[in-house]
PAMAR-354387 format. One line per 10 residues: number of its first residue (from 0); their letters; for each residue y, x, z of N, C-alpha, C. Coordinates in steps of 0.02 Angstrom, whole numbers, always signed. Last residue first. Example, Ala and Ser with C-alpha at 12.3 -4.5 7.8 and 13.67 -1.06 7.14 Angstrom:
1	sa	-112:+642:+354:-53:+684:+357:+2:+645:+394; -284:+660:+390:-225:+615:+390:-165:+660:+390 .
% end
This chain:
102	ahkaiftela	+4861:+8591:+5445:+4836:+8630:+5501:+4871:+8698:+5506; +4889:+8513:+5336:+4940:+8517:+5390:+4920:+8562:+5448; +4780:+8512:+5255:+4846:+8523:+5224:+4901:+8536:+5277; +4677:+8474:+5337:+4686:+8546:+5324:+4752:+8561:+5291; +4676:+8334:+5328:+4697:+8367:+5391:+4715:+8441:+5377; +4630:+8317:+5196:+4692:+8283:+5218:+4720:+8318:+5282; +4506:+8380:+5205:+4560:+8409:+5162:+4627:+8382:+5182; +4442:+8291:+5291:+4449:+8361:+5311:+4503:+8395:+5270; +4444:+8176:+5212:+4482:+8177:+5276:+4493:+8248:+5299; +4360:+8215:+5108:+4430:+8196:+5093:+4473:+8199:+5156 .
92	ekpqfgvtkd	+4240:+8233:+5177:+4271:+8289:+5143:+4345:+8275:+5129; +4212:+8100:+5225:+4225:+8155:+5271:+4262:+8213:+5238; +4296:+7973:+5127:+4238:+8011:+5148:+4259:+8072:+5190; +4396:+7836:+5180:+4396:+7904:+5152:+4331:+7939:+5173; +4457:+7673:+5161:+4402:+7715:+5177:+4409:+7782:+5143; +4639:+7655:+5180:+4573:+7637:+5154:+4520:+7688:+5176; +4773:+7769:+5165:+4751:+7698:+5178:+4683:+7689:+5145; +4862:+7898:+5247:+4814:+7877:+5196:+4788:+7809:+5215; +4996:+8008:+5283:+4968:+7943:+5289:+4918:+7931:+5232; +5088:+8133:+5379:+5051:+8110:+5321:+5018:+8042:+5336 .
82	vlegdkflll	+5167:+8160:+5491:+5171:+8205:+5435:+5135:+8182:+5371; +5259:+8110:+5630:+5215:+8085:+5576:+5224:+8132:+5515; +5258:+8209:+5776:+5293:+8189:+5715:+5244:+8167:+5662; +5179:+8256:+5881:+5215:+8193:+5890:+5253:+8168:+5829; +5121:+8374:+5827:+5166:+8378:+5885:+5210:+8315:+5891; +5089:+8285:+5690:+5089:+8355:+5712:+5142:+8359:+5767; +4982:+8153:+5634:+5041:+8177:+5673:+5032:+8250:+5689; +4931:+8046:+5511:+4921:+8113:+5538:+4987:+8135:+5571; +4849:+7889:+5502:+4910:+7926:+5506:+4897:+7996:+5537; +4757:+7780:+5410:+4753:+7841:+5450:+4819:+7878:+5446 .
72	tpismiqyqa	+4708:+7615:+5410:+4761:+7661:+5391:+4755:+7720:+5439; +4577:+7508:+5354:+4602:+7561:+5397:+4660:+7599:+5366; +4714:+7393:+5339:+4673:+7438:+5379:+4607:+7450:+5343; +4888:+7363:+5305:+4817:+7355:+5287:+4777:+7407:+5328; +5006:+7384:+5372:+4999:+7322:+5334:+4925:+7310:+5314; +5096:+7455:+5493:+5028:+7454:+5470:+5016:+7385:+5438; +5220:+7509:+5544:+5217:+7465:+5484:+5148:+7464:+5453; +5232:+7570:+5663:+5215:+7613:+5605:+5201:+7572:+5542; +5259:+7461:+5745:+5305:+7517:+5744:+5294:+7562:+5683; +5145:+7382:+5730:+5209:+7359:+5700:+5257:+7418:+5694 .
62	atgqnndvdv	+5051:+7457:+5801:+5040:+7443:+5730:+5105:+7422:+5696; +5112:+7451:+5928:+5105:+7516:+5893:+5095:+7506:+5819; +5101:+7312:+5950:+5166:+7347:+5954:+5163:+7412:+5916; +4967:+7275:+5951:+5009:+7255:+5894:+5077:+7290:+5893; +4836:+7304:+6003:+4894:+7350:+6011:+4943:+7337:+5954; +4730:+7224:+5971:+4747:+7230:+6042:+4811:+7271:+6054; +4721:+7235:+5834:+4724:+7167:+5864:+4747:+7170:+5937; +4711:+7371:+5808:+4774:+7336:+5790:+4778:+7266:+5820; +4659:+7497:+5902:+4636:+7431:+5881:+4700:+7389:+5870; +4663:+7663:+5862:+4708:+7609:+5886:+4681:+7542:+5858 .
52	kvikaasgaa	+4598:+7822:+5901:+4587:+7757:+5870:+4633:+7705:+5902; +4616:+7992:+5866:+4636:+7938:+5909:+4626:+7873:+5869; +4561:+8156:+5869:+4554:+8091:+5835:+4569:+8036:+5887; +4638:+8313:+5836:+4615:+8265:+5888:+4611:+8197:+5853; +4586:+8416:+5700:+4632:+8369:+5730:+4598:+8329:+5786; +4480:+8491:+5659:+4543:+8527:+5672:+4595:+8482:+5705; +4326:+8440:+5739:+4380:+8430:+5691:+4443:+8470:+5711; +4188:+8465:+5784:+4246:+8504:+5803:+4304:+8500:+5754; +4084:+8382:+5757:+4083:+8449:+5724:+4143:+8492:+5743; +4121:+8269:+5824:+4063:+8306:+5849:+4060:+8377:+5819 .
42	dmeelvpgim	+4223:+8227:+5736:+4239:+8244:+5805:+4183:+8288:+5835; +4152:+8197:+5621:+4203:+8249:+5619:+4219:+8274:+5689; +4072:+8093:+5669:+4041:+8154:+5644:+4091:+8211:+5643; +4170:+7998:+5697:+4128:+8024:+5752:+4094:+8088:+5731; +4221:+7975:+5570:+4265:+8005:+5620:+4224:+8033:+5678; +4106:+7916:+5514:+4135:+7976:+5483:+4179:+8013:+5535; +4091:+7801:+5591:+4041:+7854:+5597:+4065:+7921:+5566; +4215:+7730:+5547:+4200:+7749:+5616:+4151:+7806:+5623; +4214:+7690:+5416:+4247:+7753:+5431:+4234:+7777:+5501; +4147:+7567:+5418:+4118:+7624:+5379:+4149:+7691:+5399 .
32	kcpgcwaawf	+4229:+7488:+5493:+4162:+7502:+5519:+4129:+7561:+5481; +4336:+7482:+5405:+4345:+7515:+5468:+4278:+7533:+5500; +4283:+7404:+5299:+4295:+7478:+5287:+4307:+7516:+5352; +4278:+7278:+5378:+4219:+7313:+5350:+4231:+7387:+5337; +4350:+7222:+5524:+4365:+7255:+5461:+4306:+7295:+5436; +4342:+7171:+5651:+4321:+7128:+5596:+4326:+7160:+5527; +4396:+7266:+5737:+4325:+7255:+5741:+4300:+7214:+5681; +4515:+7376:+5657:+4500:+7312:+5692:+4424:+7300:+5688; +4629:+7519:+5659:+4570:+7482:+5640:+4565:+7416:+5676; +4700:+7670:+5628:+4718:+7601:+5645:+4663:+7558:+5616 .
22	dvlvlgekid	+4676:+7827:+5683:+4642:+7775:+5644:+4662:+7706:+5669; +4760:+7977:+5678:+4758:+7912:+5709:+4728:+7861:+5661; +4745:+8144:+5714:+4729:+8094:+5663:+4719:+8026:+5697; +4850:+8269:+5763:+4816:+8210:+5786:+4807:+8161:+5727; +4885:+8431:+5817:+4871:+8391:+5757:+4828:+8331:+5778; +4994:+8446:+5962:+4946:+8469:+5912:+4940:+8422:+5853; +5045:+8309:+6065:+5030:+8382:+6059:+4979:+8395:+6005; +5068:+8171:+6063:+5125:+8217:+6070:+5109:+8290:+6058; +4980:+8065:+6056:+4996:+8099:+5993:+5046:+8158:+6001; +4964:+8011:+6183:+4904:+8033:+6146:+4920:+8072:+6085 .
12	dqftadtahv	+5092:+7972:+6220:+5061:+8028:+6255:+5002:+8056:+6215; +5105:+7862:+6133:+5150:+7918:+6127:+5123:+7980:+6161; +4997:+7773:+6182:+4999:+7801:+6115:+5043:+7865:+6108; +4985:+7702:+6297:+4967:+7773:+6300:+4980:+7810:+6234; +5027:+7569:+6272:+5055:+7604:+6330:+5041:+7680:+6327; +4952:+7527:+6165:+5023:+7530:+6156:+5053:+7573:+6212; +4811:+7642:+6175:+4842:+7577:+6183:+4917:+7585:+6169; +4674:+7735:+6102:+4743:+7729:+6128:+4763:+7654:+6132; +4536:+7816:+6131:+4554:+7748:+6112:+4623:+7734:+6145; +4487:+7972:+6066:+4527:+7936:+6114:+4544:+7866:+6087 .
2	iam	+4337:+8062:+6051:+4385:+8017:+6019:+4421:+7977:+6073; +4330:+8220:+6134:+4305:+8151:+6124:+4359:+8111:+6089; +4298:+8386:+6089:+4346:+8334:+6104:+4314:+8266:+6092 .
% end
């Protein structure tokens, strides 16, 4: 699976099926730059969750809908329903455990 870059217009379609990890990020955010390669590595290794990225600067509607106050914020959806949330940089092992709790 490739990482999906969602927009306000595509977000609901991007999260509606299966387990989806959403990374709310911005280009100017240092910890967001650190988590990017971790998500790419997880995706390349066949993560249990589809990975979707939302640029908060360009998609303020979605960020506001989910009350994103600090980034990176990672939300976990299962079949379109929000099931979990974590804020800040997380190493790969922590993210895999975060996802596995809901797989």
